[in-house]
C-alpha angles and dihedrals in degrees: 000000000000119000129192137174122216094222093188089066097038116115095192096239090149098222091127092053090046092052098039114014089164089072108019132055134175105238127217090268090061096251131115121258135180110247102175144015112271093240106157093359100078094121092052091046090053090049090051091049091050092048096050106114093210096039096232098138112095128189131192 
């Protein structure tokens, strides 16, 4: 699985990092970023993507 965050649309709510801190992190600029491959965390990544209020997390 490949996961990306469209940082231009991110509002920095932090829900992704709360759900899956193994893959997502809120950077110093207040926006989400992917910090690791989702290996073994695919279900949590999908939950984070579905919970994103601005739908900027994309999985392939």
